[in-house]
C-alpha positions as CSV (number, residue, x, y, z in Angstrom):
1,X,0.1,0.4,0.2
2,X,1.4,3.8,-0.8
3,X,1.4,6.4,1.6
4,X,-1.1,8.5,-0.8
5,X,-3.7,5.7,-0.5
6,X,-4.2,6.1,3.2
7,X,-5.1,10.0,3.0
8,X,-8.1,10.8,3.7
9,X,-10.4,11.0,0.6
10,X,-11.6,14.7,0.8
11,X,-8.4,16.3,1.7
12,X,-7.1,14.4,-1.4
13,X,-9.6,16.0,-3.6
14,X,-9.2,19.6,-1.8
15,X,-5.3,19.1,-3.0
16,X,-6.0,17.9,-6.4
17,X,-8.8,21.2,-7.1
18,X,-6.3,24.3,-5.8
19,X,-6.4,26.8,-8.2
20,X,-4.5,30.1,-8.7
21,X,-2.2,31.3,-11.2
22,X,1.4,30.3,-12.5
23,X,4.0,33.0,-12.5
24,X,4.3,32.9,-16.0
25,X,0.6,33.5,-16.5
26,X,0.6,36.2,-14.9
27,X,3.9,37.3,-16.8
28,X,1.6,37.0,-19.9
29,X,-1.3,38.6,-18.5
30,X,0.6,41.8,-17.7
31,X,2.5,42.0,-21.0
32,X,-1.0,41.8,-22.9
33,X,-2.1,44.6,-20.6
34,X,0.9,46.6,-21.2
35,X,0.2,46.5,-25.2
36,X,-3.4,47.4,-24.5
37,X,-2.0,50.2,-22.4
38,X,0.7,51.5,-25.0
39,X,-1.9,51.4,-27.7
40,X,-4.3,53.5,-25.5
41,X,-1.7,56.0,-24.9
42,X,-0.1,56.6,-28.2
43,X,-3.9,57.2,-29.7
44,X,-4.5,59.3,-27.2
45,X,-1.8,61.2,-27.6
46,X,-2.8,62.2,-31.1
47,X,-6.2,63.4,-30.5
48,X,-4.9,67.0,-29.8
49,X,-3.1,67.0,-32.8
50,X,-6.4,65.5,-34.9
51,X,-8.3,68.4,-33.2
52,X,-6.1,71.3,-34.0
53,X,-6.1,70.1,-37.7
54,X,-9.9,69.6,-37.8
55,X,-9.9,73.6,-36.4
56,X,-7.7,74.8,-39.2
57,X,-9.8,72.9,-41.7
58,X,-13.1,74.3,-40.3
59,X,-11.6,77.9,-39.9
60,X,-10.4,77.4,-43.9
61,X,-14.2,76.5,-44.6
62,X,-15.3,79.2,-42.8
63,X,-12.8,81.8,-44.0
64,X,-14.1,80.7,-48.0
65,X,-17.4,80.9,-46.9
66,X,-17.2,84.9,-45.3
67,X,-15.1,86.1,-48.6
68,X,-17.7,84.5,-50.7
69,X,-20.7,85.9,-48.9
70,X,-19.1,89.7,-48.7
71,X,-17.9,89.2,-52.7
72,X,-21.8,88.9,-53.6
73,X,-22.5,92.0,-50.9
74,X,-19.9,93.9,-53.2
75,X,-21.2,92.8,-56.3
76,X,-24.9,94.0,-55.4
77,X,-23.6,97.2,-54.2
78,X,-23.4,99.7,-57.5
79,X,-20.8,101.5,-55.2
80,X,-18.5,98.9,-54.3
81,X,-18.6,96.8,-57.4
82,X,-16.7,99.6,-59.6
83,X,-14.0,96.8,-60.8
84,X,-13.5,93.6,-60.4
85,X,-9.8,94.0,-61.2
86,X,-7.8,95.8,-59.2
87,X,-9.4,98.9,-58.0
88,X,-10.2,99.2,-53.8
89,X,-14.0,99.7,-53.5
90,X,-16.1,99.3,-50.4
91,X,-19.5,98.6,-48.8
92,X,-21.3,98.3,-45.5
93,X,-21.6,94.8,-43.9
94,X,-23.4,94.5,-40.9
95,X,-22.7,98.4,-40.1
96,X,-19.1,98.5,-40.9
97,X,-17.6,99.4,-43.8
98,X,-15.4,96.7,-45.3
99,X,-12.7,97.6,-48.4
100,X,-12.4,94.9,-51.3
101,X,-9.5,94.3,-53.6
102,X,-11.5,92.6,-56.9
103,X,-14.5,92.2,-55.0
104,X,-13.0,90.2,-52.5
105,X,-12.4,91.5,-48.6
106,X,-8.6,92.9,-48.3
107,X,-6.9,90.6,-45.9
108,X,-5.9,93.5,-43.3
109,X,-7.2,97.2,-43.7
110,X,-5.0,100.0,-43.1
111,X,-6.3,103.1,-41.1
112,X,-9.4,101.5,-39.0
113,X,-10.9,100.5,-42.3
114,X,-12.6,96.6,-42.4
115,X,-11.4,93.8,-44.3
116,X,-11.2,90.1,-44.1
117,X,-10.2,90.5,-40.0
118,X,-13.5,92.6,-39.5
119,X,-15.8,89.7,-40.5
120,X,-14.2,86.9,-38.8
121,X,-15.0,86.1,-35.3
122,X,-12.6,86.2,-33.0
123,X,-11.3,83.0,-31.9
124,X,-8.4,80.6,-31.5
125,X,-7.1,82.3,-34.8
126,X,-5.3,85.6,-34.9
127,X,-4.1,87.5,-37.2
128,X,-0.6,88.6,-37.6
129,X,-0.1,92.3,-39.1
130,X,3.1,92.1,-39.8
131,X,2.6,89.2,-41.9
132,X,-0.7,90.8,-43.7
133,X,-1.6,93.8,-45.9
134,X,-4.4,94.4,-48.1
135,X,-3.9,91.7,-50.3
136,X,-3.2,88.9,-47.8
137,X,-4.0,88.0,-44.1
138,X,-1.9,85.5,-41.8
139,X,-3.7,83.6,-38.9
140,X,-2.1,81.7,-36.5
141,X,-3.5,78.8,-34.6
142,X,-2.8,79.5,-30.7
143,X,-1.6,76.9,-28.5
144,X,-0.2,74.5,-31.9
145,X,3.2,72.9,-31.3
146,X,4.8,75.6,-33.8
147,X,2.5,78.3,-34.3
148,X,4.5,79.3,-37.4
149,X,3.7,76.4,-39.2
150,X,0.3,76.3,-38.0
151,X,-1.4,78.5,-40.1
152,X,-3.8,79.9,-43.1
153,X,-3.1,82.3,-45.4
154,X,-5.3,84.4,-47.2
155,X,-4.3,86.2,-50.4
156,X,-6.0,88.0,-53.2
157,X,-3.9,87.8,-56.6
158,X,-4.9,90.8,-58.6
159,X,-3.7,91.8,-62.5
160,X,-4.6,94.8,-64.5
161,X,-6.4,92.6,-67.4
162,X,-7.5,89.6,-65.1
163,X,-10.3,89.3,-62.6
164,X,-8.9,88.9,-58.9
165,X,-8.2,85.3,-57.9
166,X,-8.7,84.5,-54.2
167,X,-6.3,81.5,-52.6
168,X,-6.7,80.1,-49.4
169,X,-4.2,77.5,-47.8
170,X,-3.4,76.0,-44.7
171,X,0.4,74.8,-43.4
172,X,-0.5,72.0,-40.9
173,X,2.9,70.6,-40.6
174,X,3.6,72.3,-37.0
175,X,-0.1,71.7,-35.4
């Protein structure tokens, strides 16, 4: 007879059903959890950059729609729609005199007159006067990693014989 044969059958059953994790199982579980946590962190870390990119694209759409609306106002006003080429003209929009170049609102109006900057709602974007004039405006996004490279540039290209062309570009490399 073996020594194990003399043990109480209840004790024998209890010894064989003990449960727990082995060291290998714990290490594998910790590795899986750490891989999942690293993936979640990388996705959350990009969320702020994606939000800034979306804000920049939304601002671009707003600028284009405001410029189109203002152009329509200029075309409907005989005093403003003098010349579709290069002449600077003006009309009143929401009680503010707005200057135009080739039917588009100027980027930054001189001497207290209004331009695109007067038509835009203040927000996260600020106009940079040193980089702006009547035919262009540069807006930087506050809070970007590199504001000089997270910007919107608005420009009106005009020529004597061709109608003015509006260009709105974004630089999102520093967002």
